[in-house]
C-alpha positions, 0 to 999 in steps of 0.5 A, a space after each residue: 888572316 893574311 894570305 899565307 904566301 911563300 917568299 920566292 927558297 927539293 930530294 936531298 942527294 945522299 951526300 948531303 942528308 942520308 935517308 933516315 930510318 923513319 916510321 911515319 908515312 902519309 899517303 895523299 890520294 888525289 884526283 891526279 894520282 897518289 903521293 906518299 910523304 915520308 915525315 922526318 923525325 928531326 922536325 918533331 913539332 911539324 911531324 906531330 902536327 901533320 900526323 894529328 891533322 891527317 888523323 882527324 881527316 882534316 885534309 880530306 877533300 881539300 884542294 891544291 889551291 895554289 900551283 906555280 909551274 917550276 916552283 911548287 904546289 900548295 894545299 891545306 886551306 880549310 876554306 877550299 873544301 866547298 869553294 866555288 870555281 874562280 874564288 881566290 883561296 889561301 887565307 884559311 888557317 887554324 888558330 895556332 902556329 908551329 915553332 920553326 924547325 930549320 937547324 940542328 943542335 949544331 946550327 946546320 940546316 936540317 933539310 933544304 928545299 930540294 925537289 920533292 921537299 914538303 914544307 909548311 907555308 906561313 905568314 911573311 916576315 913582317 907580321 911573323 918575324 919568328 917565321 913560325 909555320 902556319 898550322 895547316 897549309 903545306 907545299 910540295 916543291 918542284 922547282 928547277 935546276 940552277 947554274 953555279 953563278 945563279 946559285 952563288 947569287 941566291 946563296 948570298 941573299 939567303 945568307 943575308 936573310 938567315 943571319 949567315 946561318 945558311 950558306 951555299 955549300 958544295 953539297 947544296 951547289 951539287 943538289 940544286 945544279 943536278 936535282 933542282 928545287 927552290 934554294 931561295 927558301 932555305 932556312 926560312 920555311 920548315 921542311 918536314 917531309 919528302 915525297 918518296 912515291 908519286 913525284 910524277 904526280 907532283 910534276 903533273 899537278 905543277 903543270 896544270 892551267 891556273 887562273 890569275 890567283 894561281 888556282 887550278 882551272 880544274 880543281 885538283 883535290 886531296 880525296 883522302 890523306 892517311 898514315 900508312 901503317 907498317 902492315 899496309 
């Protein structure tokens, strides 16, 4: 299985996508602190897949095996559970993929890669032209802010890569200028959740020292992942 790499495109401002009433939240208890993810109901295939894996305790003890400062933190590789230090990770996967969920019924982008966005990793376009998500590896965006000129340049490229389905709107310009994220992934990787608590933990993790494989020198591990019930 080819390593699940991200092509170098994260909270949505209220003016762009209002916070939906959502019933599913997942807490990641990590060695760096706790992170709460709120899952989107308009990406049901990804929501249900993630909740299934969480319910099976799949993510318990897995590493954030790929960390790039000012970009993202990535976890969910099952081969990382007992990996020795210094070993390159990222090839682990499950025996299925998940159909992409980029756009709504009118063809509008569902969720951009704002700071705090949670999306699924996948294989590259050459071997995966439908841009189906991998079954288990996910990443949390940290990203950075951009100038208007930079965003227009990124927007032109993203528009080309998405067959003109994703455009750099005024709302997205405002989002990426002020909040930040990774706009060059928009419409190419499915964003299915956002960090609603613990963004400071994500910030700390994305700053850790890494080796030549972008793996943290000192392991950052998901100790436990579980759905938060309403009565908790």
